[in-house]
N, C-alpha and C positions, 0 to 999 in steps of 0.2 A: 139408060138406067131405068127409066120409068116405062113400064109396059102399058099397053092399052087397058089391060085388066085392072092394073093398080089404079089407074085414073078413074075408072068407073065403079069399082067395088070397094076400095079402101077409103080411109079418111081423106077427104079432099085436100086439106092443108098439108097433110103428111105426104101424100103422093105428089102434090105440087112442089113441095120442097125438094123431093128426090128428083123430080123432073128438071127443076131449075138447077139443082146441083149437077146433074148430068150435062146440062148445057153450059155450066160454069157461070151461071147468072144468079147465084144466091147472093142476096144483099150482104155487104160486108159487115153491117151491124149485127146480123144474125150469127155470122161466124164468130165474131169477137165476143158476143154475149154468151154463146155456147161454150167457147173456150174459157172465158172467165168463170162461168158456172162450173164447168168441169174441174178447173183448177181449185176453186173454192171448195167444192165437194170433196175432192181428193185430200186437200189439206185438212179439212174438218174431220174426215174419216181417220186419217193417220194420227191426228192429234188426240183423238178419243180412244184409240186402241192402246192398251197397256202392254208394255214389253218387259216382262220380268227378266229377260236376259240382260237388259240394260240397267237393272236396279242396282243401287249402290249397296250391295250386301255386306261389304266390309264395314260400313258405318252402323249397321244394325246391332243393337245390344238386346239380347233376349230378355223379355219382361214377362212376369207372371200374368199380367193382364192379357197378354196375347194367347195364353194357354188356359185361361180360366175355365172355359167350357169343357176341355178334355180332363182337367184336374177334377172338376166337379163330377164328371162322369165316373172317374175312378173312385172317388169317395162315396158316391151314391151306390156303388156296387157292394159296399159293406152292408148296407141295409138290405139290398137284394139278396145277398148271401144268407143273411139271417132268416129272411122269408123262405128261401129255398130249403133251408135246413128243417123247416117245419111244414110237412105236406098239407096241413090244414090251412096254410096261408098261400098255397099255390094259386088259388083263384085271383087274389089281389096281385100276386106276382105276374100272372098271365096277362092281366089287364095292363099293368105297367109295361110289360114287354111288348104288348100289342101297340101301345102308344109309341114306344121306342122304334119299333119296326116300320112305322108309317113312313119314316124318312131315313132309310138305311145309308144314304150318302152324306148325311149332315156332318157327322164326325170325321169321316175321311176327307171331306172338302175343307173342314175346319183345320185339320192337320196339314193338308196340302197348302192352304193359304199361309199358315205359319211357316212351313218349310220354304215356301217361295220367298220369304223375307231373308232367308239365310243361304240360299243357293242361287246361282245365276240362272240355271236352266234345268228343266226336267224335274220339277218338284213332284210331279205325279208318280214317277218311278222311284222316288227316294225310298229306301228300305224303312225309314221311320213312318212314312205314310202307310206302307204295307202293314206295319204293326197295328195301326189304328183300324185299317180295313179288316184285318183278321180278328181283332178284338170285337169289332162291331158284328161281324158275322157269327162269332162265337156266342155273343150275348143273344142274338136273335135265335140261334139254334137251341137255346135253353127252353124257349117257348114250346117247341115241338115236343120235347121230352115231358114237360109238365102237363101239357094238354092231353097227351095220349097215355101218360103214365098212371100208375096206381098208387104211387107214394111209397114204393118198396125201399128198403135200405139201399140197395144198389142204385136205384134211380136218384135218390137223395144225394148219394155220394157223387154220382155223375154230374148232376146239375150244379152242385157246389164246386166241383172241380172245374167245370167250364167257367163258372163265374170267377174263380181264382185265376184261371188261365187268362181271362180277359183283363183282370186287374194287373197281372204280371206284364202283359203286353203294353198296357197303358203306362205302367211303371217304367218299362224299358224306354218307351217313347219320351216320357218326361225326363228320364235320366240322361238321354241323349240330346235333350233340347237346349242345354246350355243355361237354363234358368237356375239361379242359386238361392232362391227364396227358401227359407227354412221349412215352410209347409210342404213345398214340392220335394225338398230333400228328404223330409220325414216320410212322405208317401213312397218315394222311391226306395228308401231303406226297407220299408215294410213290404213292398210288393215288387221289387226288382228281381227278375229271374236269374 
């Protein structure tokens, strides 16, 4: 097991252990302690990993608190839509969109975490999460138009339409969420496509 090079160039304790292992002379206490350590480390690792496939999704009751962030995003798009309708406010809208674009995965991850409470596996590929991904990219795409645009009527119509599209996607997500809170229902009625 242990070559002459290992004895002279490697860590002496490590190479000695391999040498003794090859001769079958490793102290039994070393083997037992390594096995105990390996068993404890494996148990600790397995215990800390979350398995959404084993989650009790049947017992979950959709709550508005679990969707608050996405619902607030949808409502905040009303204010953004008003800013976008007035090209003189595009500077403020651009700043707000720059802040939003700093973390483009926040809302899709938020949606995925909510969906993982209601499905047993593969929440990432759930079509509802796809709606929030599309809404997020649509919102971010507004910034490109207003930063390079001149404020023409067609550009105003385009950015307002993108904002409404994002709201409709969020409305679709909230409509499919199972939450029956009156505020969510009112938003869905106003913005469901």
